[in-house]
DRENDO-1510 file (C-alpha; in Angstrom, 1 decimal, always signed):
<recs>
REC; n; res; u; v; w
REC; 1; MET; +0.0; +0.0; +0.0 .
REC; 2; GLN; +2.9; +2.3; +0.6 .
REC; 3; GLN; +4.1; +2.1; -3.0 .
REC; 4; ILE; +0.8; +3.3; -4.4 .
REC; 5; LYS; +0.7; +6.0; -1.7 .
REC; 6; ALA; +4.2; +7.2; -2.7 .
REC; 7; TYR; +3.2; +7.2; -6.4 .
REC; 8; LEU; +0.0; +9.2; -5.8 .
REC; 9; ASP; +1.7; +11.6; -3.4 .
REC; 10; GLN; +3.9; +12.6; -6.4 .
REC; 11; ILE; +0.7; +13.6; -8.3 .
REC; 12; ALA; -1.3; +15.4; -5.6 .
REC; 13; LYS; -1.8; +15.8; -1.8 .
REC; 14; ILE; -4.5; +13.4; -0.6 .
REC; 15; SER; -6.5; +14.0; +2.6 .
REC; 16; HIS; -6.6; +11.1; +5.1 .
REC; 17; GLU; -10.4; +10.8; +4.5 .
REC; 18; ASP; -10.0; +10.5; +0.7 .
REC; 19; TRP; -7.0; +8.1; +1.1 .
REC; 20; ASP; -9.0; +5.8; +3.4 .
REC; 21; TYR; -12.0; +5.8; +1.1 .
REC; 22; PHE; -9.8; +5.1; -1.9 .
REC; 23; THR; -7.9; +2.2; -0.2 .
REC; 24; SER; -11.1; +0.7; +1.0 .
REC; 25; LYS; -11.9; +0.1; -2.7 .
REC; 26; LEU; -8.6; -1.6; -3.6 .
REC; 27; GLN; -8.3; -5.4; -3.9 .
REC; 28; GLY; -5.0; -7.2; -3.6 .
REC; 29; ARG; -4.4; -9.8; -6.3 .
REC; 30; VAL; -1.5; -12.1; -7.0 .
REC; 31; ILE; -1.2; -13.3; -10.6 .
REC; 32; PRO; +0.9; -16.4; -11.1 .
REC; 33; LYS; +3.8; -16.3; -13.6 .
REC; 34; LYS; +2.8; -16.7; -17.2 .
REC; 35; THR; -0.9; -16.3; -16.4 .
REC; 36; ILE; -3.1; -14.4; -18.9 .
REC; 37; PHE; -5.4; -12.3; -16.7 .
REC; 38; LEU; -7.3; -10.5; -19.4 .
REC; 39; LYS; -8.1; -12.2; -22.7 .
REC; 40; VAL; -9.2; -10.8; -26.1 .
REC; 41; ASN; -12.9; -10.0; -26.2 .
REC; 42; GLU; -13.1; -9.7; -22.4 .
REC; 43; ILE; -14.1; -6.4; -20.9 .
REC; 44; GLU; -11.4; -4.8; -18.7 .
REC; 45; ASN; -13.0; -4.2; -15.3 .
REC; 46; HIS; -9.9; -3.2; -13.4 .
REC; 47; ILE; -7.2; -0.7; -13.3 .
REC; 48; SER; -4.3; -2.0; -11.3 .
REC; 49; PHE; -1.1; -0.7; -9.7 .
REC; 50; ILE; +1.8; -3.2; -9.9 .
REC; 51; GLU; +3.5; -3.6; -6.5 .
REC; 52; SER; +5.8; -6.2; -8.0 .
REC; 53; GLY; +6.2; -8.1; -11.2 .
REC; 54; VAL; +6.2; -7.5; -15.0 .
REC; 55; VAL; +3.1; -7.6; -17.3 .
REC; 56; ARG; +3.1; -7.9; -21.1 .
REC; 57; LEU; +0.4; -6.4; -23.3 .
REC; 58; TYR; +0.1; -8.3; -26.6 .
REC; 59; ILE; -2.1; -9.3; -29.5 .
REC; 60; PRO; -2.3; -13.0; -29.7 .
REC; 61; LYS; -2.0; -14.9; -33.0 .
REC; 62; GLU; -2.8; -18.5; -34.0 .
REC; 63; ASN; +0.9; -19.1; -34.3 .
REC; 64; PRO; +2.5; -18.0; -31.0 .
REC; 65; ASP; +5.6; -16.9; -32.9 .
REC; 66; LYS; +3.6; -14.2; -34.6 .
REC; 67; GLU; +2.2; -12.6; -31.4 .
REC; 68; ILE; +2.7; -8.9; -31.3 .
REC; 69; THR; +4.0; -7.6; -28.0 .
REC; 70; PHE; +3.4; -3.8; -27.8 .
REC; 71; GLY; +3.9; -3.0; -24.2 .
REC; 72; PHE; +5.3; -3.9; -20.8 .
REC; 73; SER; +4.4; -2.6; -17.4 .
REC; 74; PHE; +6.6; -2.8; -14.3 .
REC; 75; GLU; +6.6; -2.3; -10.6 .
REC; 76; ASP; +5.2; +1.1; -9.5 .
REC; 77; GLN; +3.2; +1.5; -12.7 .
REC; 78; PHE; -0.5; +1.2; -13.5 .
REC; 79; ILE; -1.7; -1.5; -15.8 .
REC; 80; SER; -4.9; -2.0; -17.6 .
REC; 81; ALA; -6.4; -2.6; -21.1 .
REC; 82; TYR; -7.2; +1.1; -20.6 .
REC; 83; ASP; -9.2; +1.6; -23.7 .
REC; 84; SER; -11.5; -1.3; -22.8 .
REC; 85; PHE; -11.6; -0.1; -19.2 .
REC; 86; LEU; -12.8; +3.4; -20.3 .
REC; 87; THR; -15.3; +2.3; -22.9 .
REC; 88; GLN; -16.4; -0.9; -21.2 .
REC; 89; GLN; -16.1; -2.6; -24.6 .
REC; 90; PRO; -14.2; -5.9; -25.3 .
REC; 91; SER; -10.4; -5.7; -25.4 .
REC; 92; ALA; -8.5; -6.3; -28.6 .
REC; 93; TYR; -5.4; -7.6; -26.7 .
REC; 94; GLN; -4.4; -9.6; -23.7 .
REC; 95; LEU; -2.5; -9.0; -20.5 .
REC; 96; GLN; -0.1; -11.6; -19.2 .
REC; 97; ALA; +2.0; -11.7; -16.0 .
REC; 98; LEU; +5.5; -12.6; -17.1 .
REC; 99; THR; +6.6; -13.0; -13.5 .
REC; 100; GLU; +4.5; -13.6; -10.4 .
REC; 101; THR; +2.8; -10.2; -10.2 .
REC; 102; THR; +1.2; -8.5; -7.2 .
REC; 103; LEU; -1.5; -6.0; -8.0 .
REC; 104; LEU; -3.7; -3.5; -6.2 .
REC; 105; SER; -6.8; -3.3; -8.3 .
REC; 106; ILE; -9.9; -1.1; -8.4 .
REC; 107; THR; -13.0; -2.0; -10.4 .
REC; 108; TYR; -14.6; +0.3; -12.9 .
REC; 109; ASP; -17.7; +0.9; -10.7 .
REC; 110; ASP; -15.6; +1.5; -7.5 .
REC; 111; LEU; -13.4; +4.0; -9.4 .
REC; 112; GLN; -16.6; +5.9; -10.4 .
REC; 113; GLU; -17.6; +6.0; -6.7 .
REC; 114; VAL; -14.1; +7.3; -5.8 .
REC; 115; TYR; -14.5; +10.0; -8.5 .
REC; 116; LYS; -17.9; +10.9; -7.1 .
REC; 117; ASN; -17.2; +10.8; -3.4 .
REC; 118; THR; -13.7; +12.3; -3.0 .
REC; 119; GLN; -12.3; +15.7; -3.5 .
REC; 120; ILE; -9.1; +14.4; -5.2 .
REC; 121; GLY; -10.5; +11.4; -7.2 .
REC; 122; ASN; -11.0; +13.2; -10.5 .
REC; 123; LEU; -7.6; +14.8; -10.3 .
REC; 124; ILE; -5.8; +11.5; -9.6 .
REC; 125; GLY; -7.8; +9.9; -12.4 .
REC; 126; ARG; -7.0; +12.6; -14.9 .
REC; 127; LEU; -3.3; +12.7; -14.0 .
REC; 128; THR; -3.0; +8.9; -14.1 .
REC; 129; ALA; -4.7; +8.8; -17.5 .
REC; 130; GLU; -2.3; +11.5; -18.7 .
REC; 131; ARG; +0.7; +9.5; -17.6 .
REC; 132; LEU; -0.6; +6.4; -19.4 .
REC; 133; PHE; -1.1; +8.5; -22.5 .
REC; 134; LEU; +2.4; +9.9; -22.3 .
REC; 135; LEU; +3.9; +6.4; -22.1 .
REC; 136; LYS; +1.9; +5.3; -25.1 .
REC; 137; SER; +2.9; +8.4; -27.0 .
REC; 138; LYS; +6.6; +7.9; -26.2 .
REC; 139; ARG; +6.4; +4.3; -27.4 .
REC; 140; GLU; +4.8; +5.4; -30.7 .
REC; 141; GLN; +7.4; +8.1; -31.2 .
REC; 142; ASN; +10.2; +5.6; -30.6 .
REC; 143; LEU; +8.8; +3.3; -33.2 .
REC; 144; LEU; +8.6; +6.1; -35.7 .
REC; 145; ASN; +11.9; +7.9; -35.0 .
REC; 146; LEU; +14.4; +5.2; -33.9 .
REC; 147; ASN; +15.8; +2.2; -35.7 .
REC; 148; ALA; +15.6; -1.2; -34.2 .
REC; 149; GLU; +19.1; -1.0; -32.6 .
REC; 150; GLU; +18.3; +2.4; -31.1 .
REC; 151; ARG; +15.0; +1.1; -29.7 .
REC; 152; TYR; +16.8; -1.9; -28.2 .
REC; 153; MET; +19.5; +0.3; -26.6 .
REC; 154; LYS; +16.9; +2.7; -25.2 .
REC; 155; LEU; +14.9; -0.1; -23.7 .
REC; 156; PHE; +18.1; -1.7; -22.3 .
REC; 157; LYS; +19.2; +1.6; -20.7 .
REC; 158; GLU; +15.8; +2.4; -19.3 .
REC; 159; ARG; +15.0; -1.1; -18.0 .
REC; 160; PRO; +18.2; -3.2; -17.8 .
REC; 161; GLU; +16.3; -5.8; -15.6 .
REC; 162; LEU; +14.2; -6.7; -18.7 .
REC; 163; LEU; +16.8; -9.0; -20.1 .
REC; 164; LYS; +16.7; -11.1; -16.9 .
REC; 165; VAL; +12.9; -11.6; -16.8 .
REC; 166; ILE; +11.5; -11.1; -20.3 .
REC; 167; PRO; +12.1; -13.7; -23.0 .
REC; 168; LEU; +14.0; -12.3; -26.0 .
REC; 169; LYS; +11.1; -13.3; -28.4 .
REC; 170; TYR; +8.9; -10.8; -26.6 .
REC; 171; ILE; +11.6; -8.1; -26.6 .
REC; 172; SER; +12.1; -8.6; -30.3 .
REC; 173; SER; +8.4; -8.3; -31.0 .
REC; 174; TYR; +8.3; -5.2; -28.8 .
REC; 175; ILE; +11.0; -3.4; -30.8 .
REC; 176; GLY; +9.6; -4.6; -34.1 .
REC; 177; VAL; +12.1; -7.1; -35.3 .
REC; 178; THR; +12.4; -10.9; -35.7 .
REC; 179; PRO; +14.2; -12.8; -32.9 .
REC; 180; GLN; +17.0; -13.5; -35.5 .
REC; 181; ALA; +17.4; -9.7; -36.1 .
REC; 182; LEU; +17.5; -9.1; -32.4 .
REC; 183; SER; +20.2; -11.7; -32.0 .
REC; 184; ARG; +22.3; -9.9; -34.7 .
REC; 185; ILE; +21.8; -6.6; -32.9 .
REC; 186; ARG; +22.9; -8.1; -29.6 .
REC; 187; LYS; +26.1; -9.6; -31.2 .
REC; 188; ARG; +27.0; -6.2; -32.7 .
REC; 189; LEU; +26.7; -4.6; -29.3 .
</recs>
């Protein structure tokens, strides 16, 4: 609970009453390693804060080698199929815990109650949404402006622990190259 408090304290000052109300709506969840906890065509009903672990966002394909990994979320970040969460429409992608992952989750309905019944709820919601948008925008800009080697180096510099916990086939998909091309990049470096 302290991790999410520290994260939110960076965004805004939260009264004790609002904090108590908000935390009363949070549910702790532990997702086992390699578990898909949101599947395609399911409606995302949670936004979650990762206390520990790594989550992959991806588009599944019939051939698992053709899956498209387009995001990772880590400790002290929020995770959700956020477009599905906001619209309450089925998700076009899946969420998978790559390691055992501990989450603090709030349901869509409970979050609406937090927005309605606290002074700070809307501000936290807006600022969290803005941070999620900025992460997405940064990813898109990297895909458009950097070559594969630069994307790999940037990812490695920002998250060196990735190479220990994320299979290379997911990293290659994330930076937009084949596993063989990633292998050649790694040899050059």
